[in-house]
Backbone and ligand atoms as CSV (ligand in chain L), in Angstrom:
chain,resi,resn,atom,element,x,y,z
A,1,MET,N,N,-17.048,19.893,31.240
A,1,MET,CA,C,-16.389,19.466,29.998
A,1,MET,C,C,-16.329,17.948,29.966
A,2,LYS,N,N,-16.716,17.382,28.835
A,2,LYS,CA,C,-16.621,15.937,28.643
A,2,LYS,C,C,-15.635,15.699,27.519
A,3,LEU,N,N,-14.521,15.022,27.850
A,3,LEU,CA,C,-13.462,14.800,26.872
A,3,LEU,C,C,-13.983,13.977,25.706
A,4,GLY,N,N,-13.808,14.499,24.511
A,4,GLY,CA,C,-14.273,13.796,23.317
A,4,GLY,C,C,-13.123,13.150,22.559
A,5,ARG,N,N,-13.455,12.569,21.436
A,5,ARG,CA,C,-12.472,11.885,20.577
A,5,ARG,C,C,-11.347,12.835,20.178
A,6,LEU,N,N,-10.127,12.299,20.146
A,6,LEU,CA,C,-8.982,13.072,19.651
A,6,LEU,C,C,-9.095,13.114,18.128
A,7,ASN,N,N,-9.562,14.236,17.605
A,7,ASN,CA,C,-9.829,14.336,16.169
A,7,ASN,C,C,-8.545,14.401,15.355
A,8,HIS,N,N,-7.633,15.304,15.762
A,8,HIS,CA,C,-6.366,15.386,15.033
A,8,HIS,C,C,-5.279,16.000,15.899
A,9,ILE,N,N,-4.053,15.771,15.447
A,9,ILE,CA,C,-2.876,16.399,16.041
A,9,ILE,C,C,-2.305,17.330,14.984
A,10,GLY,N,N,-2.164,18.593,15.349
A,10,GLY,CA,C,-1.626,19.580,14.418
A,10,GLY,C,C,-0.109,19.564,14.456
A,11,VAL,N,N,0.490,19.480,13.286
A,11,VAL,CA,C,1.947,19.445,13.161
A,11,VAL,C,C,2.359,20.558,12.199
A,12,ALA,N,N,3.112,21.511,12.706
A,12,ALA,CA,C,3.599,22.586,11.845
A,12,ALA,C,C,4.769,22.078,11.016
A,13,THR,N,N,4.826,22.540,9.786
A,13,THR,CA,C,5.906,22.107,8.891
A,13,THR,C,C,6.298,23.260,7.974
A,14,PRO,N,N,7.590,23.366,7.657
A,14,PRO,CA,C,7.968,24.388,6.679
A,14,PRO,C,C,7.530,24.023,5.265
A,15,SER,N,N,7.207,22.748,5.022
A,15,SER,CA,C,6.832,22.318,3.669
A,15,SER,C,C,5.870,21.138,3.736
A,16,ILE,N,N,4.611,21.391,3.405
A,16,ILE,CA,C,3.647,20.288,3.345
A,16,ILE,C,C,4.091,19.273,2.290
A,17,ALA,N,N,4.622,19.747,1.185
A,17,ALA,CA,C,5.055,18.819,0.122
A,17,ALA,C,C,6.092,17.829,0.656
A,18,ASP,N,N,7.056,18.342,1.423
A,18,ASP,CA,C,8.077,17.449,1.987
A,18,ASP,C,C,7.466,16.534,3.051
A,19,SER,N,N,6.548,17.070,3.852
A,19,SER,CA,C,5.941,16.262,4.910
A,19,SER,C,C,5.079,15.145,4.346
A,20,VAL,N,N,4.410,15.417,3.227
A,20,VAL,CA,C,3.599,14.381,2.591
A,20,VAL,C,C,4.481,13.200,2.177
A,21,VAL,N,N,5.648,13.497,1.644
A,21,VAL,CA,C,6.590,12.436,1.265
A,21,VAL,C,C,7.010,11.646,2.505
A,22,PHE,N,N,7.278,12.379,3.598
A,22,PHE,CA,C,7.666,11.715,4.848
A,22,PHE,C,C,6.565,10.784,5.352
A,23,TYR,N,N,5.332,11.288,5.422
A,23,TYR,CA,C,4.253,10.448,5.962
A,23,TYR,C,C,3.965,9.261,5.057
A,24,ARG,N,N,4.147,9.447,3.746
A,24,ARG,CA,C,3.908,8.341,2.813
A,24,ARG,C,C,5.040,7.310,2.874
A,25,ASP,N,N,6.295,7.786,2.775
A,25,ASP,CA,C,7.420,6.866,2.580
A,25,ASP,C,C,8.014,6.353,3.890
A,26,VAL,N,N,8.008,7.169,4.928
A,26,VAL,CA,C,8.597,6.753,6.207
A,26,VAL,C,C,7.526,6.147,7.112
A,27,MET,N,N,6.372,6.815,7.191
A,27,MET,CA,C,5.332,6.372,8.125
A,27,MET,C,C,4.328,5.412,7.490
A,28,GLY,N,N,4.353,5.303,6.170
A,28,GLY,CA,C,3.468,4.348,5.515
A,28,GLY,C,C,2.021,4.783,5.425
A,29,ALA,N,N,1.794,6.088,5.430
A,29,ALA,CA,C,0.411,6.574,5.303
A,29,ALA,C,C,-0.131,6.230,3.923
A,30,THR,N,N,-1.371,5.763,3.892
A,30,THR,CA,C,-1.976,5.372,2.614
A,30,THR,C,C,-3.091,6.317,2.193
A,31,LYS,N,N,-3.528,7.159,3.116
A,31,LYS,CA,C,-4.614,8.095,2.776
A,31,LYS,C,C,-4.170,9.504,3.173
A,32,ILE,N,N,-3.714,10.246,2.175
A,32,ILE,CA,C,-3.268,11.627,2.394
A,32,ILE,C,C,-4.156,12.522,1.532
A,33,HIS,N,N,-4.843,13.457,2.178
A,33,HIS,CA,C,-5.805,14.301,1.470
A,33,HIS,C,C,-5.081,15.404,0.694
A,34,GLU,N,N,-5.801,16.036,-0.231
A,34,GLU,CA,C,-5.241,17.164,-0.979
A,34,GLU,C,C,-5.032,18.349,-0.042
A,35,PRO,N,N,-3.867,18.991,-0.084
A,35,PRO,CA,C,-3.675,20.217,0.709
A,35,PRO,C,C,-4.623,21.323,0.224
A,36,PHE,N,N,-5.010,22.194,1.148
A,36,PHE,CA,C,-5.836,23.353,0.761
A,36,PHE,C,C,-5.516,24.533,1.674
A,37,ASP,N,N,-5.805,25.731,1.151
A,37,ASP,CA,C,-5.546,26.956,1.909
A,37,ASP,C,C,-6.730,27.276,2.808
A,38,LEU,N,N,-6.396,27.762,4.015
A,38,LEU,CA,C,-7.396,28.338,4.923
A,38,LEU,C,C,-7.005,29.806,5.088
A,39,PRO,N,N,-7.397,30.646,4.120
A,39,PRO,CA,C,-6.875,32.016,4.123
A,39,PRO,C,C,-7.234,32.807,5.384
A,40,ASP,N,N,-8.397,32.540,5.963
A,40,ASP,CA,C,-8.790,33.263,7.185
A,40,ASP,C,C,-7.794,33.023,8.313
A,41,GLN,N,N,-7.178,31.835,8.319
A,41,GLN,CA,C,-6.233,31.525,9.395
A,41,GLN,C,C,-4.791,31.606,8.914
A,42,GLY,N,N,-4.613,32.004,7.651
A,42,GLY,CA,C,-3.264,32.228,7.143
A,42,GLY,C,C,-2.429,30.968,7.019
A,43,VAL,N,N,-3.088,29.848,6.752
A,43,VAL,CA,C,-2.343,28.598,6.672
A,43,VAL,C,C,-2.810,27.745,5.495
A,44,LYS,N,N,-1.904,26.876,5.065
A,44,LYS,CA,C,-2.250,25.774,4.173
A,44,LYS,C,C,-2.260,24.527,5.049
A,45,VAL,N,N,-3.252,23.660,4.858
A,45,VAL,CA,C,-3.308,22.452,5.675
A,45,VAL,C,C,-3.462,21.221,4.786
A,46,CYS,N,N,-3.072,20.092,5.349
A,46,CYS,CA,C,-3.178,18.811,4.650
A,46,CYS,C,C,-3.425,17.736,5.700
A,47,PHE,N,N,-4.489,16.971,5.528
A,47,PHE,CA,C,-4.801,15.923,6.494
A,47,PHE,C,C,-4.265,14.571,6.045
A,48,VAL,N,N,-3.680,13.863,7.007
A,48,VAL,CA,C,-3.212,12.493,6.807
A,48,VAL,C,C,-4.068,11.614,7.709
A,49,ASP,N,N,-4.701,10.600,7.137
A,49,ASP,CA,C,-5.553,9.710,7.933
A,49,ASP,C,C,-4.726,8.610,8.586
A,50,THR,N,N,-5.164,8.207,9.772
A,50,THR,CA,C,-4.603,7.012,10.398
A,50,THR,C,C,-5.759,6.056,10.678
A,51,PRO,N,N,-5.464,4.761,10.767
A,51,PRO,CA,C,-6.550,3.833,11.034
A,51,PRO,C,C,-7.062,3.933,12.463
A,52,GLY,N,N,-8.326,3.612,12.630
A,52,GLY,CA,C,-8.905,3.522,13.964
A,52,GLY,C,C,-8.749,2.119,14.517
A,53,ALA,N,N,-9.364,1.889,15.668
A,53,ALA,CA,C,-9.229,0.598,16.345
A,53,ALA,C,C,-9.756,-0.546,15.483
A,54,ASP,N,N,-10.714,-0.244,14.587
A,54,ASP,CA,C,-11.304,-1.302,13.755
A,54,ASP,C,C,-10.539,-1.502,12.439
A,55,GLY,N,N,-9.415,-0.756,12.265
A,55,GLY,CA,C,-8.635,-0.908,11.049
A,55,GLY,C,C,-9.093,-0.027,9.908
A,56,ALA,N,N,-10.306,0.515,10.006
A,56,ALA,CA,C,-10.788,1.446,8.980
A,56,ALA,C,C,-10.048,2.772,9.132
A,57,MET,N,N,-9.999,3.550,8.042
A,57,MET,CA,C,-9.244,4.804,8.085
A,57,MET,C,C,-10.078,5.907,8.731
A,58,ASN,N,N,-10.427,5.676,9.982
A,58,ASN,CA,C,-11.288,6.622,10.695
A,58,ASN,C,C,-10.673,7.017,12.032
A,59,GLY,N,N,-9.348,6.882,12.132
A,59,GLY,CA,C,-8.688,7.232,13.384
A,59,GLY,C,C,-8.353,8.708,13.441
A,60,THR,N,N,-7.561,9.055,14.422
A,60,THR,CA,C,-7.089,10.427,14.580
A,60,THR,C,C,-6.283,10.828,13.346
A,61,GLN,N,N,-6.512,12.034,12.883
A,61,GLN,CA,C,-5.752,12.520,11.735
A,61,GLN,C,C,-4.533,13.316,12.190
A,62,ILE,N,N,-3.569,13.423,11.294
A,62,ILE,CA,C,-2.482,14.392,11.434
A,62,ILE,C,C,-2.855,15.587,10.556
A,63,GLU,N,N,-2.806,16.769,11.122
A,63,GLU,CA,C,-3.067,17.996,10.352
A,63,GLU,C,C,-1.732,18.691,10.111
A,64,LEU,N,N,-1.240,18.594,8.894
A,64,LEU,CA,C,0.005,19.296,8.540
A,64,LEU,C,C,-0.340,20.754,8.284
A,65,ILE,N,N,0.425,21.651,8.867
A,65,ILE,CA,C,0.122,23.084,8.791
A,65,ILE,C,C,1.355,23.830,8.299
A,66,GLU,N,N,1.194,24.545,7.199
A,66,GLU,CA,C,2.278,25.362,6.640
A,66,GLU,C,C,1.783,26.809,6.600
A,67,PRO,N,N,2.599,27.753,7.027
A,67,PRO,CA,C,2.117,29.136,7.024
A,67,PRO,C,C,1.991,29.692,5.606
A,68,LEU,N,N,0.933,30.471,5.367
A,68,LEU,CA,C,0.845,31.258,4.141
A,68,LEU,C,C,1.602,32.565,4.376
A,69,PRO,N,N,2.014,33.240,3.304
A,69,PRO,CA,C,2.727,34.510,3.490
A,69,PRO,C,C,1.921,35.466,4.380
A,70,GLY,N,N,2.594,36.087,5.328
A,70,GLY,CA,C,1.929,37.036,6.228
A,70,GLY,C,C,1.473,36.412,7.525
A,71,ASN,N,N,1.489,35.077,7.616
A,71,ASN,CA,C,1.095,34.418,8.861
A,71,ASN,C,C,2.182,34.620,9.907
A,72,ALA,N,N,1.786,35.098,11.085
A,72,ALA,CA,C,2.789,35.377,12.120
A,72,ALA,C,C,2.954,34.201,13.079
A,73,SER,N,N,1.848,33.576,13.482
A,73,SER,CA,C,1.960,32.613,14.585
A,73,SER,C,C,2.653,31.320,14.167
A,74,ILE,N,N,2.275,30.756,13.029
A,74,ILE,CA,C,2.936,29.516,12.596
A,74,ILE,C,C,4.363,29.809,12.137
A,75,ALA,N,N,4.549,30.944,11.482
A,75,ALA,CA,C,5.906,31.314,11.068
A,75,ALA,C,C,6.791,31.479,12.297
A,76,GLY,N,N,6.253,32.070,13.361
A,76,GLY,CA,C,7.014,32.224,14.601
A,76,GLY,C,C,7.344,30.874,15.223
A,77,PHE,N,N,6.366,29.973,15.190
A,77,PHE,CA,C,6.590,28.619,15.701
A,77,PHE,C,C,7.729,27.948,14.935
A,78,LEU,N,N,7.753,28.137,13.615
A,78,LEU,CA,C,8.794,27.500,12.795
A,78,LEU,C,C,10.151,28.167,12.979
A,79,GLU,N,N,10.144,29.438,13.406
A,79,GLU,CA,C,11.430,30.063,13.725
A,79,GLU,C,C,12.060,29.372,14.928
A,80,LYS,N,N,11.202,29.015,15.899
A,80,LYS,CA,C,11.707,28.323,17.099
A,80,LYS,C,C,11.938,26.844,16.829
A,81,ASN,N,N,11.204,26.292,15.880
A,81,ASN,CA,C,11.293,24.858,15.551
A,81,ASN,C,C,11.470,24.717,14.034
A,82,PRO,N,N,12.672,24.970,13.539
A,82,PRO,CA,C,12.866,25.060,12.083
A,82,PRO,C,C,12.489,23.794,11.321
A,83,ALA,N,N,12.588,22.625,11.961
A,83,ALA,CA,C,12.229,21.381,11.268
A,83,ALA,C,C,10.726,21.115,11.340
A,84,GLY,N,N,9.988,21.981,12.033
A,84,GLY,CA,C,8.572,21.733,12.281
A,84,GLY,C,C,8.402,21.068,13.632
A,85,GLY,N,N,7.165,20.769,13.997
A,85,GLY,CA,C,6.937,20.111,15.279
A,85,GLY,C,C,5.474,20.092,15.643
A,86,GLN,N,N,5.189,19.383,16.736
A,86,GLN,CA,C,3.798,19.272,17.186
A,86,GLN,C,C,3.299,20.630,17.640
A,87,HIS,N,N,2.161,21.039,17.129
A,87,HIS,CA,C,1.645,22.392,17.355
A,87,HIS,C,C,0.415,22.411,18.243
A,88,HIS,N,N,-0.550,21.534,18.001
A,88,HIS,CA,C,-1.760,21.511,18.842
A,88,HIS,C,C,-2.419,20.139,18.786
A,89,MET,N,N,-3.363,19.935,19.719
A,89,MET,CA,C,-4.168,18.718,19.724
A,89,MET,C,C,-5.625,19.147,19.678
A,90,CYS,N,N,-6.435,18.425,18.916
A,90,CYS,CA,C,-7.826,18.833,18.709
A,90,CYS,C,C,-8.786,17.740,19.180
A,91,TYR,N,N,-9.677,18.132,20.093
A,91,TYR,CA,C,-10.692,17.218,20.630
A,91,TYR,C,C,-12.080,17.616,20.131
A,92,GLU,N,N,-12.906,16.623,19.945
A,92,GLU,CA,C,-14.272,16.852,19.470
A,92,GLU,C,C,-15.220,17.121,20.639
A,93,VAL,N,N,-16.173,18.006,20.395
A,93,VAL,CA,C,-17.274,18.217,21.350
A,93,VAL,C,C,-18.575,18.289,20.552
A,94,PRO,N,N,-19.697,17.995,21.203
A,94,PRO,CA,C,-20.971,18.078,20.485
A,94,PRO,C,C,-21.488,19.508,20.346
A,95,ASP,N,N,-21.099,20.406,21.267
A,95,ASP,CA,C,-21.664,21.769,21.285
A,95,ASP,C,C,-20.544,22.757,21.586
A,96,ILE,N,N,-20.110,23.486,20.572
A,96,ILE,CA,C,-18.927,24.352,20.703
A,96,ILE,C,C,-19.180,25.496,21.692
A,97,HIS,N,N,-20.389,26.034,21.680
A,97,HIS,CA,C,-20.661,27.181,22.553
A,97,HIS,C,C,-20.727,26.751,24.016
A,98,ALA,N,N,-21.286,25.578,24.257
A,98,ALA,CA,C,-21.314,25.052,25.624
A,98,ALA,C,C,-19.898,24.779,26.102
A,99,ALA,N,N,-19.051,24.226,25.235
A,99,ALA,CA,C,-17.666,23.930,25.620
A,99,ALA,C,C,-16.915,25.217,25.936
A,100,LYS,N,N,-17.125,26.252,25.122
A,100,LYS,CA,C,-16.451,27.542,25.358
A,100,LYS,C,C,-16.858,28.096,26.725
A,101,ALA,N,N,-18.157,28.048,27.014
A,101,ALA,CA,C,-18.646,28.569,28.304
A,101,ALA,C,C,-18.047,27.780,29.463
A,102,GLU,N,N,-17.928,26.481,29.297
A,102,GLU,CA,C,-17.369,25.648,30.374
A,102,GLU,C,C,-15.900,25.977,30.620
A,103,PHE,N,N,-15.131,26.114,29.547
A,103,PHE,CA,C,-13.709,26.460,29.733
A,103,PHE,C,C,-13.567,27.833,30.388
A,104,GLU,N,N,-14.371,28.780,29.936
A,104,GLU,CA,C,-14.266,30.140,30.492
A,104,GLU,C,C,-14.656,30.155,31.965
A,105,LYS,N,N,-15.643,29.346,32.314
A,105,LYS,CA,C,-16.053,29.258,33.718
A,105,LYS,C,C,-14.911,28.720,34.585
A,106,MET,N,N,-14.071,27.868,33.987
A,106,MET,CA,C,-12.923,27.322,34.717
A,106,MET,C,C,-11.714,28.250,34.643
A,107,GLY,N,N,-11.906,29.439,34.056
A,107,GLY,CA,C,-10.818,30.414,34.006
A,107,GLY,C,C,-9.808,30.169,32.902
A,108,LYS,N,N,-10.162,29.326,31.941
A,108,LYS,CA,C,-9.246,29.043,30.831
A,108,LYS,C,C,-9.419,30.117,29.749
A,109,ARG,N,N,-8.298,30.528,29.177
A,109,ARG,CA,C,-8.339,31.589,28.163
A,109,ARG,C,C,-8.659,31.012,26.786
A,110,VAL,N,N,-9.893,31.225,26.336
A,110,VAL,CA,C,-10.305,30.836,24.987
A,110,VAL,C,C,-9.840,31.934,24.035
A,111,LEU,N,N,-9.162,31.520,22.966
A,111,LEU,CA,C,-8.536,32.480,22.056
A,111,LEU,C,C,-9.511,32.820,20.926
A,112,GLY,N,N,-10.285,33.852,21.108
A,112,GLY,CA,C,-11.200,34.309,20.067
A,112,GLY,C,C,-12.527,33.574,20.095
A,113,GLU,N,N,-13.401,34.002,19.221
A,113,GLU,CA,C,-14.731,33.409,19.114
A,113,GLU,C,C,-14.658,32.148,18.253
A,114,PRO,N,N,-15.623,31.217,18.433
A,114,PRO,CA,C,-15.665,30.050,17.549
A,114,PRO,C,C,-15.718,30.487,16.083
A,115,ARG,N,N,-14.936,29.811,15.260
A,115,ARG,CA,C,-14.862,30.138,13.839
A,115,ARG,C,C,-14.741,28.827,13.050
A,116,ILE,N,N,-14.937,28.940,11.747
A,116,ILE,CA,C,-14.909,27.742,10.906
A,116,ILE,C,C,-13.468,27.245,10.762
A,117,GLY,N,N,-13.267,25.983,11.095
A,117,GLY,CA,C,-11.930,25.392,11.021
A,117,GLY,C,C,-11.736,24.582,9.756
A,118,ALA,N,N,-10.676,23.828,9.740
A,118,ALA,CA,C,-10.253,23.107,8.534
A,118,ALA,C,C,-11.236,22.021,8.110
A,119,HIS,N,N,-12.078,21.549,9.029
A,119,HIS,CA,C,-13.064,20.529,8.670
A,119,HIS,C,C,-14.418,21.142,8.320
A,120,GLY,N,N,-14.485,22.483,8.303
A,120,GLY,CA,C,-15.748,23.132,7.958
A,120,GLY,C,C,-16.731,23.185,9.110
A,121,THR,N,N,-16.269,22.899,10.324
A,121,THR,CA,C,-17.128,23.035,11.502
A,121,THR,C,C,-16.492,24.052,12.445
A,122,LEU,N,N,-17.250,24.452,13.451
A,122,LEU,CA,C,-16.766,25.499,14.363
A,122,LEU,C,C,-15.672,24.972,15.288
A,123,ILE,N,N,-14.666,25.809,15.485
A,123,ILE,CA,C,-13.529,25.463,16.358
A,123,ILE,C,C,-13.145,26.676,17.201
A,124,PHE,N,N,-12.450,26.418,18.297
A,124,PHE,CA,C,-11.710,27.488,18.973
A,124,PHE,C,C,-10.470,26.867,19.600
A,125,PHE,N,N,-9.542,27.741,19.993
A,125,PHE,CA,C,-8.317,27.291,20.654
A,125,PHE,C,C,-8.324,27.773,22.097
A,126,VAL,N,N,-7.643,27.025,22.967
A,126,VAL,CA,C,-7.486,27.407,24.372
A,126,VAL,C,C,-5.996,27.574,24.637
A,127,HIS,N,N,-5.661,28.639,25.373
A,127,HIS,CA,C,-4.269,29.031,25.589
A,127,HIS,C,C,-3.459,27.903,26.240
A,128,PRO,N,N,-2.289,27.587,25.669
A,128,PRO,CA,C,-1.502,26.469,26.220
A,128,PRO,C,C,-1.088,26.681,27.674
A,129,LYS,N,N,-0.901,27.930,28.092
A,129,LYS,CA,C,-0.480,28.158,29.477
A,129,LYS,C,C,-1.563,27.758,30.474
A,130,ASP,N,N,-2.805,27.661,30.011
A,130,ASP,CA,C,-3.900,27.219,30.883
A,130,ASP,C,C,-4.198,25.739,30.711
A,131,MET,N,N,-3.452,25.061,29.791
A,131,MET,CA,C,-3.803,23.697,29.384
A,131,MET,C,C,-2.592,22.767,29.444
A,132,GLN,N,N,-1.842,22.872,30.556
A,132,GLN,CA,C,-0.711,21.968,30.772
A,132,GLN,C,C,0.333,22.083,29.673
A,133,GLY,N,N,0.450,23.287,29.088
A,133,GLY,CA,C,1.491,23.517,28.106
A,133,GLY,C,C,1.149,23.081,26.692
A,134,VAL,N,N,-0.085,22.632,26.469
A,134,VAL,CA,C,-0.481,22.159,25.136
A,134,VAL,C,C,-1.547,23.096,24.570
A,135,LEU,N,N,-1.307,23.591,23.368
A,135,LEU,CA,C,-2.342,24.353,22.675
A,135,LEU,C,C,-3.464,23.378,22.301
A,136,ILE,N,N,-4.662,23.658,22.809
A,136,ILE,CA,C,-5.797,22.753,22.600
A,136,ILE,C,C,-6.785,23.396,21.633
A,137,GLU,N,N,-7.175,22.626,20.617
A,137,GLU,CA,C,-8.246,23.033,19.709
A,137,GLU,C,C,-9.483,22.216,20.068
A,138,ILE,N,N,-10.596,22.888,20.138
A,138,ILE,CA,C,-11.877,22.227,20.393
A,138,ILE,C,C,-12.716,22.370,19.128
A,139,MET,N,N,-13.283,21.268,18.689
A,139,MET,CA,C,-13.964,21.227,17.388
A,139,MET,C,C,-15.359,20.629,17.550
A,140,GLU,N,N,-16.331,21.315,17.001
A,140,GLU,CA,C,-17.697,20.782,17.039
A,140,GLU,C,C,-17.866,19.742,15.940
A,141,VAL,N,N,-18.484,18.648,16.283
A,141,VAL,CA,C,-18.772,17.624,15.268
A,141,VAL,C,C,-20.280,17.408,15.214
A,142,GLY,N,N,-20.715,16.823,14.147
A,142,GLY,CA,C,-22.130,16.514,14.028
A,142,GLY,C,C,-22.745,17.303,12.892
A,143,VAL,N,N,-22.950,18.598,13.131
A,143,VAL,CA,C,-23.593,19.422,12.109
A,143,VAL,C,C,-22.514,20.119,11.309
A,144,LYS,N,N,-22.442,19.851,10.021
A,144,LYS,CA,C,-21.465,20.501,9.149
A,144,LYS,C,C,-21.909,21.937,8.880
A,145,ALA,N,N,-20.953,22.848,8.991
A,145,ALA,CA,C,-21.285,24.252,8.758
A,145,ALA,C,C,-21.365,24.571,7.266
A,146,HIS,N,N,-20.696,23.781,6.437
A,146,HIS,CA,C,-20.866,23.956,4.977
A,146,HIS,C,C,-20.461,22.676,4.284
L,1,CO,CO,CO,-6.274,21.765,13.994
């Protein structure tokens, strides 16, 4: 495994609308994308851009995540963390299938098969109990799936 760029930090929230106001007015975010539904994963998401080292808006993003009706995992997270909270961290890799094989070889529990994530590229998650207590998302970059 070769550690790639930290693409985004997932933050669960009971209300993306309220969180957008927070990131704009408290944190000074200037580039907040339109929220959209990811029905396959039972969530609504909204990306907030942060600047990179060069000052351009190409840094790590914040991924605001709100559960859609029927979603169990994010809703459960919000039951334990009613104000919302940090949910996962997402790192980029060039080859999602190679990364999955490498994690599995190290005995890490990959949660499901690679699937299309919020950026339209393949992603998978690795169990936090195998990853120092942090839910890790691995995301393929380079070739857009759609
Ligand atoms: Co994510």
